[in-house]
N, C-alpha and C positions, 0 to 999 in steps of 0.2 A: 502495499500500500503506498501510495496511495494509487497507482499503477501505470499501465503501458498505453500509447496510443497510436495509432500509424496507420499506413492506409497502401494499399498494393494497385498498380492501375499497365496499361497496355499502354498509353498516348494520353498523358494530361495536356488538356486544353488550357486549363486556368493561367493569367498571367501571372501570375502569384509563383513566386519560387517556389519550387517542394521543400526546401528548408525552412523559408517563412512559413507556412501554411503549420509545418511540423512541430516549428516553435510557440506560435498560438495556442496548438492544442498541448504541446506539453506543460504549457504556462495557465491553462483554464485546470491543469490537474495538479497544480503544486498551489501548498494552504499554507504554510506554514515557513519562514524563512530556514528555519533547520531541514527542509527537505531538499533531498539532492537531486538535480535534476542532471541523468545522463545527458553524452554527446550526443548527438543525431547521426543515425544510419539513414543514410540516401545512397541508395543501390538505384540499377535504373530502371526495375519493377517495383522495388519495395521500398518506402520512407515509416521508421518505428523508431521511435527512442523510451525511456522509462522515466519516473519519478519515484521515492522510495527516501524511508526516512534513517537508513544506516543502520538497519538493527539486525534484517534478513535478507542473504542474497545478496551482498556488498557488492559481488564482483561486477565490473561490466557485462553491461550486455548488447549485442547480443552475444550471445554463446556460437564459434562457431564448428562444427564439425562434420568435412569432409563438405557435402553439398549441402548441409541443412544449417538453418539459421535458428535460433533459436530465444524468444523474450520469453519470461516466466514475471506473473506476481503471486507473490501467498509463498508455500512451503511443503515438503514432502514430510513426515514423519515414520515413515518406514524403508529407509532408503535401504539397510540391512535383511530385507525378508522379499526384495524384490527380486523376481526368479532374473539368471542367467545375466546377473551384474557381480563386476569384479568393482567391489566398492572403492579399492586401492589405487583404481586405476580412474573410476569416475565417480570422484568423489560429492560431487555438487548434484543437485535438483537438476538445474540443465544439462551437465553433462548425462547425467542418469534418463533424461527424457528424450534430449538427440540421440545418446544410444538407441534405447527402445524401438525408437521410431525408425529408424534407419534398419533397423534388425528384421524391423515388421515391413518394412519396404512404401511404410504412409500407406498402406492398401488395409490392412487389421490393423484395429485400435483395441481389439479388448484387452490387451494390455493393461490399458489405464484403468481399467474397472478395479486393477491391482495395488495403486496409487491409493497412499492412507494421506491427501494432505486436504489444503482450504488453498485452489489456488484457478489460477487463468494461465492460460501460455499461449504464444501465436507461433507459428513453427513456418517458415519459407524456405521451399524445398527450391532452389536454382537451377538445380538441374529438368526438375518437370515444369517448370514456371507454377507451382502451386503454395497457395497458401493456407493453411489451418488452423481456425480457430479453437480450441478447447476451453470446456469448463467442467469443474471438479462432480464429482458424485451428485453431489445436495446443492451446485449452485450457488454457493457458500461468497463464491470472489466472483462479480458482477463482470461482463465484458458484454457490451452493447456494439452492434455493427449496423452498415446499411448499404446499399447497392447505391451509388449515385456518380451516375458521369462518367460511367460505364466502370468505376473503380472500387472496392472493396474498402470501406473506412470503420475502422473498429478503436476503441475508447471503455478503459475500466469504469470509466463516468460518463452518461448522455453529454455531461454540458460543454467536455472537450470536442466534440462533433458539433458546436457550434460554431468551429472556430474552421469547418470548413466553405471555402470559397463559396457563394450564391446561394447557403444551404438555408431555407426561408423555413424555419419551423413551423408547422402546422400542426394544433394541439390536435389530439385525437380523443374525440369525444365518450368515448365507451370509459375511455382513461379517467377521465372527470368523472363518469358516472360509478364506475368500479370506487374512485378516492372518497365519495360520499357517503357509498353503501359499507364501504370495507376498513376503510382509513388509510391503505395502500393498494398498491397498482397489483395489478393478476396477471397473472400468466407470464409472455414477453413480451405483451403493450408495454411502453415506454408514453413518454407524455406525447411523442412526437410519432406523428402516422407513419414516417418514415422508417424510424429507429425502432429495431427490436432485441431485445435482450438476448442472449444467448441461455438457452434452457439447458438445465440442471443434467450433466453423464454423456454431453453432446460436443460433437467435433462439425463444425462444419469448413468446408472447402472450397477454393474459389479456383479454378481453372484460370488465371491471368488472358491465356493467349484468347483461347476459347470462350471466353466469362461466361462458365459456367458454373453453379451453386448445385451442390449437393450436403443433405444434411443426416450426419450417421449417427444413431443414441446408441452408446457403446456401454451401458448401463439400464437396469431399470428393478423397482421395486419390487417386480415382479421374481426376480433371479431369488428372493429371500426364499426359504424354505419353512413352513411350519411346524414348531413343535407337535408331534404324533405320541399315541400311547398313554400309557401312565404314567404321568408327570408327577415328579418327585419337588414337589414347591421349596423344599430347603437343601437342597443340591441348586436347584435353579435363581434363587437368591445366592447362595453360595458363589458361585460361578459367574453373577452378575457383578458382584462385587469384586471377585477379582481381575475383571474384565476392566471394569470402571477404574482403581486403583491402575490396573495398566496403563487403560487410555492415558491417564492423568500423569503417570510415571514420564511414561512419552516426549508428554509436552513439556517435563520441566530440565529440557537439556542445554537449558546455557544461564547465566545469570542475569539478575534481574528481573524475575518474575514474583507478580505478584496478584492478587484477588482483589476485584470490586467487590466486595462483600454488602450481601442486603440482609435482611431477617428470613428469609425465604429456606427452602430444601437443597436449593441446586448447588449454589457459590458456595454454599456451607460445608456439602459435603466433597467440591472438590476441594478447601483448602484442608481437612482433615484429611484427604487422599494422599496429597503433595507430600513426598519424603523431606525427612527433617535434614537441611545442612547447615553449614556454620554459619553461612552468608542469612541474614535475618529475613523474614518473611514479613512483608507488609502488605496490608488490607485498607481499605478507603471504602468510605460510607456515606453518601447522600443524605439528606430528607432534611424535612422541617425538625427544629430541636423538641428537644423528647420526645419522638415519635418512634414506636416498637423496633422501626427498620436497624434506626442507632441502637438501641436501649438493647435488642436482641443480636446487631452484629458485634458490639463488644465483646459481650459475655462468649460467643463462638471464638474471637478472636486471643481472647483471654485464655479461653480451654487449649489453644492451640502455641500459644506462645507469640504472638505474631504482633510487630509493630502496629495498632490501629491507627488511622488517622480519617477525621468527620469533618466533611462539607456541608454546612448548615446550607441549603433551603430555604429562601424568605422571596418576600412578595418582591423584595428590591434588584434579587439577583437572578432571579428564575428566566426571565423574557428573552433577551438580550443577545444571550448568547448564544438562543435557538437560529436566530435568525442567519447568524455563518449554517447552522445544523441543516437549517433549508437548503443551505448551497452545497452540503459538502453530501446530503443524502438526496440530491437531484429533485427535492419539492417531495418525494415521493411517502415522507412521514409525518402523518400531525405531530405539529409544533408541541403540542400537549406530552405525547409520549417520549419527547427526546429527553429525558430526566439522567442519558447518563454523559449530556455533554459537560456538566456541570461539574464532573469530576476527572476528564479524561487528563487535561490539561496542567491539574495538580497533581495526582496518579503519576503523573513523566518524572516530577519531582524524585518520585521513592523507587519503578519500576519503569520498563518498558516494553515488557510483556504481563499480558493478561489473560488469566485465564478465567474462559467465560463460560458459567451454565446455560448457555445459549437452549432453550428449547426441551434443558431435560423434564419438565413437571409436563410439554408437550407427549414425549415420546414413551415416560414412564407413567402415563397412568391419569395424570391432572385433567383438568378440564378442557383438552380434546378429545378422550375418549366416550364419547356417549353414543346413545344409537343414533342419533342422526347426527355425528359427525363421519365423513371419512375420514381416516385420519392421514392418511399419504398423503391426498390432495389439501388439507391443511399444514401439513410440515411442507410441501411444496411453494402454495401461494401466501398463506400468511407466515412462513418462515422468510418470505420477501421482505416482509415489516423488519423483522427482527435482524436481519442481515441489517439493514438500513438502520436498526439504531445501532447495534451492535460494531460489526465491521466496518462500515463505511464512516461513523461518527465516531471512530477511535483510531482511522485510518493514518489521519497525518500526524496523532499524536503520539500509539499504540500499539503493537501486536497484538491482534487478538487471537487468541486458542480455545479451540473451541473440544475437550473431549468427550461428548455425547457424540459427537458427530464421527469418533474415531470407528472405521469398517466392521473391524469385529464388533465389535461394542454394539453399533448399529443393527449390524448383520441380527444380532443373539438377541437383544430387546425385543427387533420388528417380528423376530420366531415366536416368541411366548405369547400365547392365548389372550386372548383380551379381555379374560373372565377377571386374567391372576392381575393385568394392568389397571385395568380400573379399578379408582380411587384412589389409586397410588400403590395399590395391596404390596406387589410384590416389592415395589421402590422403598415403599417404607421399611418390609420386614429385611431388606438389604441393609439398610441404612442404619438399621437397631443394631442389625447383627456385629455389622464392620466398624463400627464407629461411633457406640452406646455414649460413650461419653458429650460426644456431640447432639446426639437426640433425645435422649432420655428423659434429662430434665430440662433443658432449652428450648422454650416456646418454637411455634412457628408464627411468624405474626400473621400469618392468614385467616390465623383460629385464635390467635393466645394461650393454644395448646401444645405441651410438648405430642410427638409423634404416636408418643407408649401411651397416651392416654392415661397415666397411673400417677402423675403428678398435682395438673389440676383439676377437681371437678368438674364433668361434663357440664355439671348445671353452672356454669360461669360463660359456658357457650351460650348457652340456654338463655340468658339473664341477655348477654348482649345483642342478640338478635331480638328481645322481647324489646328493648331498650330503642332501637334503631327504629322498629316500627312505628312505635307510639309516639318519638317524632317527628317521621314521617308523617304521622294522621295529624301531629299538630301544626303542622306547618300546612297540610292541606286546608285545613280551616282558619288559618290564617293567623293563629296566636304567634308564633313563631316562624322566625327564619329558619330554616335547616338546608344544610347542603350536603349530599351521600360523603360519606366519609372517604376521606383518602387516607393510606397509610404513610405516606411520604411528603403529603404535598397537600395544600388548600387553595386548587386551582380555580374554582369557583370564585368560591372571595379574594385572592390575589389578582382575578382577573376585573373585579369591579372599583379592585382600589387603583389607587395612585401607585409605581408609574403605568402599570401597562394599563388604564383606561383611557387614559388621556392616547397613547400609543394605536391601541385600539381603533379608536373612536376615530382621531386621524385617520389611519390607512384605510379603515375601509368606509366610511361615506365622504373619500376623499375624490372631488369631480373627476378626476383623470382613474379613476380604479379601472382597473382592466376585466377583473372579477366576472361584473355583469355582463360581457359577453357570453357567460356561459351558466350562471346563477342570476336568479333576476335579484336584483336590487331591493327590493321591497323586502322579499324574504328575509334577508341577510338584516336588514334595518330594524324590521319586527321583532327577529329573535335574540339580535341585540338588546332592546330595550326590554325582553320580556328578562332577559338576563341580569340587567341591572337593577331590575325591580322586586329579585329574588328567587325567579326561577332558575333552575340548572342547564343551560345550554353550553356549557364550557368547553364542550366535544365539539360540535358543532362550527361553535364561535371559531375554534385554533383551526379546524380545518379550512375556514372562509380565510383565515388569517395567514395560515400556509398556503393555500392557493394563488392569494395575490403576492403575498411576497416574492414566491416562485416563479409566477409572469412578470412581475418588475422584473426580476435578476435578469431573466432571460430577453425581454423586449427593449428593458430602459435604461439595463443594467444598474439600474438603482438597487440598493440593497447589500451588493456585493461583497463579501469582506475583502479589506485593505491590509495584510499581515496581521492578520486576525480581528480586526477594529470595521464596524459599521456604522456608514454616515447616514444618519436617522437626520 
């Protein structure tokens, strides 16, 4: 991260120099002064470069092997396990990818399913005059592309494609609908009609001479074989714990590793599984003062012996960093959900690699596994939201590693019958079995109870539910003002008060606002007024705000961050 950009062409008709176009694309991918811009590669048919944060993949790119050129964003975690690889000779992720590609003659891509990593890659075969765009199994490292002017253009962030000459972005109306219905984009759609997201587990090939495009899916969820027969639950929990600990350990192969710790289960599990080293472990938590996340995370960190840091989230500091967040995520994430951006810049003081619990509760039976949910579809689509929140927001600052997406661990989890994963049954059993000191007495912020259920009576949870229901009823009849409780923030209240109130009002009611082309201004104004009167429209209002800021960033260059600062 931040990633790779480039284009392949036969004849380039634009008056701009190739290097000039490429440099502009690279500039749009560079977000901080410490981001490293690499030299430009400008060949007769391919131009490419990258920007990175000097933590992983430090060697200059492209990697050149015979007739093969490779650019890579991200990293592999199982180099020693890949077949037919002499690790002493092919010691880098780039050299491994180039060798395996060459060995399979660019025709068989099944070897890619064996790579355990979060990455996207571009391979140029100068002999065959073909370009290959590659995504990882789960699509966690985005790569966008379009065909324009008989050229294949690609970029790790969609905004970089705005540098293409004569490209006038046309907003995709279906993406607008998806964004307001789900809070994020779906499938391979982007904001722009011509630009697509490379699907997970996919190779896209482009024949430069023939101008032919071919898409190949090298891995699918259907390849996972479900468990059958008599299943020993204790054995499943034991194996799940073993694979999880191994997944965490494989991602602790460098110094400078920490955890953005919440009061939930997933980041806690990762911290518990981390090997003890001489180097101190740092954890960091954000939230409003006194919230459950901070209180619980502090207990968890103390249990591990980690150095814990707290970043207070207040009505004065929560909003403006998210303007940059909209730019970093290509406008794909509701600014209200950008909680984590508040801490990444501060976290960098203590660690440069974050072990993320992304989607742990989803795949192991939390709120995803219900009768009306298709788990694979939810991981694929809603996972795109979490990719933006985790990988993309952290990209300019930290490397985000995601142990739950370890290949062996994921395959084992998804082979477990849903009946055992539902309501986190097997997950909780594993956690209590492997890390009892982290779960038997320390509560879970979602319920206020430990998952053991032994230390705090169930009546506490019952009392909380009744209390919240009564408060909602009192609000309904107008006796009190009540907002739905947020564990770490008071977004409804913060939006009604300064400084957010003035900023929202000025931007949403501006005569030159761009969102009315897609959403009726009357609808936005009405919901804004209702929110100021005490109703909770915070999610919708933040969606409107996100869209408006993104449109301004794209079409007027307003609100684009310059060296991390937003000019309002």
